[in-house]
N, C-alpha and C positions, 0 to 999 in steps of 0.2 A: 405743420407737424402732424395734425390729425390724419391727413391723407397718407402720410408716410407709413402709418400703422394700420392701414385698411386691411381688413381680413383677420383681425385679432379677436377671436371669440370662441365660445364653447357651443357645441351643438349636441343635442340628445340623440343617441342611436337607439331607436325604440326596440330593435330586435336583440341587441346585445345588452340593453338596459344599462348604458354607461355614457359618460360624457366624452366627446372627442374634442380636443383642443386644437384650434386653428391659429397659426401664426404665419400668415402668408408672406409677411415682410422678411422672414428668415430664409426664404428660398434663395435669396441673393447673397447670403452671407459667405465670407471667404471659406474655401474648401481646400484642405491640404491632404485629404485622404486619398484612397485609391480611386482611379477613374477606370470605369469598365470599358473595355474595347468592344467595337462592333464585332458581332459573331458572323463569320462568313464561311460557308461550306458549299462546295459546288459538285461534290461527287454524287453520281446517281447510284453508285454501288461501292461498298467498302468491304473488302475481303475480311477485315478484322471485326466488322460489326456483327454482333450476335443477333441483330434484328433483321438483317438483310435476307432476301430470299436465297435458299440453298445453303446458307451458312450453318455451322455447328454452334449450338449454344453451350453455355458452361455446364449444363446437365449432360451433355453428350447427344442430346436430341438434335436432329437436323430439321431446319425450317424447310417447308415445302417451297417450291418455286411459285409462290403466291403472286397474284396479279391484282388483288383487291384488298379489302380489309382482312387482316389475319389476327386470330385470337389464340392465345395459349396460356396455360397455367404458369405462373411466375416460377422461375427456377430457384429464386431466393425469397420465398414468401415471408411476409411479416406475420401472417396468420395462415394456417393450413390444416388440412385433415390429419396430417402426420405429426402435428405438434404433440409432444409427450403429455400424458395425463399427469395432473398434479392433484394433490389432496386439497380439494376446494375448501375454502374458508369463507363463509358468508357473515360470520359474527365477529365481534371484537374490532379492535383498532386496525390491525393489519389483515388484509384480505387478499386472496389470490384465486385465479381460475386458470384453466388451460387456455392457451392462445389459439383456439380453434377458429377455422374459417376457410375462405377460399380467396386466393389472390391471383389475378389474371393480368395479362398485358394485351392491349389492343394496338396493333400496328395499323396506322391509317392508310399507308400506301407503300408499295415496294421501293419507291424512289428514296434513297438514303437521306437526301437533304431537302426534299420538297417541303414547302410550308402549306398548311391548309388554305391559306389565303391565295395560293397559286393554283389550287384545284378548282374545277368547275363545281357548280352548286350540286349537281347530281352525285359527285364523289363525296362531298361533305355530308350530304344527306344520308349516304350509306353509313358514315361514321356515327351520326346521331341515331340512326336506326339500330346500329349495333349497341349503343348505350341503352336504348329501350329494351332490346332483346336480352341483354345481360341482366338488367333490372328484373325483368320478368322471370328469367331462368333461375337466377340465384335467389331472388326474393321469395319464390314459392317454396324454398326448402325450409323444413321445420327448424333446422339448427341455425338459420340465418335470420338476423333481426334488422340488418341494415346493409345497404349497398352504396358504398362511396365510390364515385368515379371522379378521377382527378388527372390533370395534365400538368407536369412540370416542364416548361419550355425554356431552354437556354441554360448555358453553363452558370450564369449568375445565380440561378435558383437551385443549382445542384443537380441538374438532370444527368443521368448516367449515360445517355446516348443521344446524339443529335438526330438519330432516325426518328421521324415523327410518330409518336405513340402516346398513349395514356395508360393509366392503371386502374384496376378495379379491386377494391378491398371489400369483400362480403364478410361481415362479422356477426358474432352472436351478441353484439351490443351496439346501441346507437352512438354515433359520434357526438362529442360534447357540444359543438356549435349548434347542431340541430336540436339537441336537448334544450339548450338555452333559448332558442327561438320558439320552441313549443311552449315553454314556460311563459315567455313574453306574450305570445298569442293568447294563451289562456287567461293571463292576468288582464290583458287589455279588453278581452271580451267580457269578463266579469265587471270591469269598471265602466265600459262604454256601451255594451251590448252590440258592438260592431266587430268586424274582422280587421285585424291589424294590417294584414297584407293588402286587403282591398283599399284601406285608407292610405297606405303608403303609395300604392300605384295611382290612386286618384289624385293625391297631392302632386305627384310627379307629372301626370298627364295634364292637370290643370295649369301647373306652373310652366312646363314646357322647356325651361331654360337648360335643363340637364338631360333632356332626351337626345341621345346620339343618333338613333335611327329606329324606324319601326315599320312593320307591315301589318297586314290584316289580323295576324294571329299572335304576334310577338313584338316585344319592345326592348330596346337597350337603353338603360339609364346609367348615368354617373350620379349616384344618389346624394341627396342633401347631406347625409351623414358619412360620406366616403372617408376612409382612413388613408388609403394610398392615393397618390396624385391622380393616377389614371384608372382607378378602381371602377369597373363597370359590372352591372348586373343585367342578365337576360331573363325576362319573364315571359312565359306564355300569357296572353291576355286573359284567357279563361283560367279560372283557378282550378288546378289539378294538383294532386299531392305528390306525384312521382312521374318519372319518365314512362312508366308502364301504362299510364292513362292517356298519353298523347295520341291524337288522331294522326293519320297520314299527313294531313294538311299542316298540323301543328309541328310535326317532325321536320317537314321541309321548311316551315317558317322559321323555326329555331336554327336550322342549318344556314338559312339565308342570313339571319342576323349575326350568327357566329362568324360566318365568312366575312360579312361586311365590317364587323367590328375589328377583326384582326387585320384586315386590309388597311383600315384607318390606323391601327397601331403601327403596322410596318411602315406606313408612309410618314408617320409623325417624325421619326428620327432617321428615316431612310435605312432601316435595318430590320432583320427578323426580331420583332419586339418580344422580349422575355416576359413571362408571367407564370403565375400559378392559377390554374382554373379548377374549381371544385363544383360539383353538382350537388346542391342541397335538396334532398328529397325526404319524404316521410319514412319512418321505420317500416319494416316489413313483418312486424310481429303480430299482425292480424287485428290490431286495434283500429278504432276509427280516427282518421286524421283528415277529415274533410275540411278543417279550418287551415290546414297547411297549404302553402303555395310553392310549388317547384320553382327554383331559380338557379341560374348558373352564375357564379361569382368569379371575376377575374381580378387578381391582385398583382399588377405589374410592379416590380421593385424600383424602377427608375423614376426619379423626380425631375431630373434634367438629363440631357444627353451625356452619357458616361458617368452619371452620378447616381448612386443607389441610395434609397431610403433605408437607413439602418435602424430597426427597432433597438432601442438602447435603454438607458436608465428609466425614463418615464414609463415606457411601454413594458419592458421586461421586469424592471424592478418595482415601479410604481403601480402598473396595471392600467394606466390610461394612455390612449394613443394620442400622440402629438403630430399633427400634420403641418407640413411646410407650405401647403397650397390650398386654395379655395376650390371646392367642387365646381362652381359655376365657371371659373376661369379655365380650368382644365377641360371641362365639357365643351366650351367654346372652341378650344384648340382642335378637338376631335371632330366637332361639327363642321369646322371650316375647311376640312380636307376635301378636295375635289377628286373623287374617285375616277371621274372620267379622264383625268389627266394622267392616271397611272396605267402603265401598260400591263 
């Protein structure tokens, strides 16, 4: 009976400062909900796609016949320089500010349905270089205090277009997850005199069971405290606070790890694997963030082929994440994929 309930435990997430509950035996429970279908697209060009070369976007602007990475200001920005001014309120219970900032779209490739895993390393490196350049460009502006770069891949996570792309939100405020991590890092340093990110990486490197792949300058882990079944983090091995600090070698190393990880993802269920990827980096407000460590976080929604993990009562209502899988078991699945057998 004890073996039947293996993987039933709580683990502390040191950066979120909360307990994650694991109940791996529940992953085999009966499921009567929706089953997600495999997403398949084969078009190299779609005349209706507002991201394809030469097409008209909703703003009326025409895309150039680009052949490489293409960047433009979002036609429907969440934040923007044209956002209306409001009477700012900093005091009292209810506060508000103008939603100022810059939102951009980065198209990875002119091919409508290409996956980054299908591109050569040099092409993926150009994408990572664009992330660095956007961080430098936007982060140097006085009215920008944070640069969030994220990719929503797949219909299951609500992406608006299958054309491979990501988005950039440059805002006058830091995003909350980074704020929480900065608080955790400061608290840990006061308590232990050590750096929290250094200790997390050292624990993972010493243990080794959750390392998916690595090279000289970067490593991919499925962390001890992962919430989603196949949640993976990419770290540069050298502690740097943002994309803007990466060397050319580190840019290529991260591109290499990014490409290898998503190749493993795609091979896992033999499909373009969906995920939300976010780049966690330090604010750009001019303060010292030497203790922060840049990382890329992948949150894939699938816990089984065709079955999505739905954050529900415990997560949305209670505030603690409940995982149906153990990190070590899911890490082993990704580790065991033989990329040499993949065309």
